[in-house]
N, C-alpha and C positions, 0 to 999 in steps of 0.2 A: 458568328460565334465563336469565344474565345480561346486561346492551349486549354488554359485550365477548366471550362467549362467544357471538355472532351475528355476527362479525366475522369477513370472511374473514381466514386467514393471508396475508401478502403474503411470501413470501421475500425477494423483490426489492428492497423496502423495508426489510429487514432487513440483507442485504447490502448495500445503497449505503450504509447508518447505518455497517456495519461497513470498508469499505471508505473512507470519509472519516476517518476516525481514522486509518488505517495508510498511505493510500495516499504519503503523505510516504515513508516510511520503507520501502515497497516497492520505490521509484521507486528512490533512492538503494542497497538491496540492488544492482537489479538493473545498476546504473551502473559496480558495485566488478567487476561482471563484466568489462565492457567498454565503453565512450562508447557512446553510440547517440542519436540525434534524433530527435523527440519521436515521428512514423509510427512507427519501431519500438519505443520502450519502449511503447506504444499496442499492440503488435502480442503483443508477449512477455506482457504483461501480460491480454490477452485465452489467448492459449497456456496462461501458468498455471494459468485455469480459473478466472477472474474474468467473465468474459462480457465485452460487446461494456461501454466504456471510450468515452468521443467523447473528441475532440482538445481541445472546450472546457471540459474537465477537467484534461485532462492541460496544456497551454499555459500558462495562465497559473500553474499550481503550480509546472510548470520556472522561469516566469520569479521567481515570488516565493523558490524556493529558489537562486536567482543572484542575486539583492538580497541575501540574509543570507550569502551564499557558499557555499553547500552545495554547490553545481553553477559550472561556469565551460564558456561556452559557445564554439566555434568556427566559424567559420565553412567549409563544405565544397562543393569543385565536385560538382555532381551529373552523374554519364553522362546524365541523362533528362531534367533539367530546369534552374531553377534553383539557384544557389548555398542549401543549408541547413544552418544549424545542427545543430553533435552537442554534447551533453553530455557532460561527463566531473566524475565526484566532485572532490572537493577535499580536501585535509587538513582541513578545520574539517567537510565534508561527512562525511565518514571518521568520525569522534571523535563528531558528531555519533549518528549511524549506527548505533553502537558501542553508544552508551547509551540510544538509543530501541530498541535489540534487547534489553539487560537489562530494561530497563523494561516491553515487549512478553510475554516469558518471565513478570516476577512476576507481570502481568497476567493474562495466562494461566491460571499455574498458581492463582492465587486462584481467575478462574470457575470451570476446571475443577474444582477442590475444592467450590465451591458446586453445581454442579450434578452431580457422581457422588452420587451414592445412598449413605449411608450403608450400611456393610456390618453387617448385620443377624445375623451368622453366630459374630459373635464372643460371649463372655460377658461379660456387665457383673460386674467385681469388688463 
């Protein structure tokens, strides 16, 4: 038995790594549906099945995407507390999202092709 075989399988770690590469794309996709504040985006990600995502992950990413011009923010009055920032997709954000979606589909297709076992039922010529 090798050392790798003795290592426990950490699905959460793998999920975190996969999400890290797709989180900005997922947030932009959620914002195509409707503008939202950070708390709402966390809730939507969790409802989509990503599990617990910390605000410490979402807010810095939203700030970076705002600086890059992918999202715009606007202060809105909150009925239960201080004003909150609501984020909306910009035209540049839409262009980036479209490109990232095409790239993601190519990437997922490539990984899927590697992970799919070869069909041994075909006869070789």
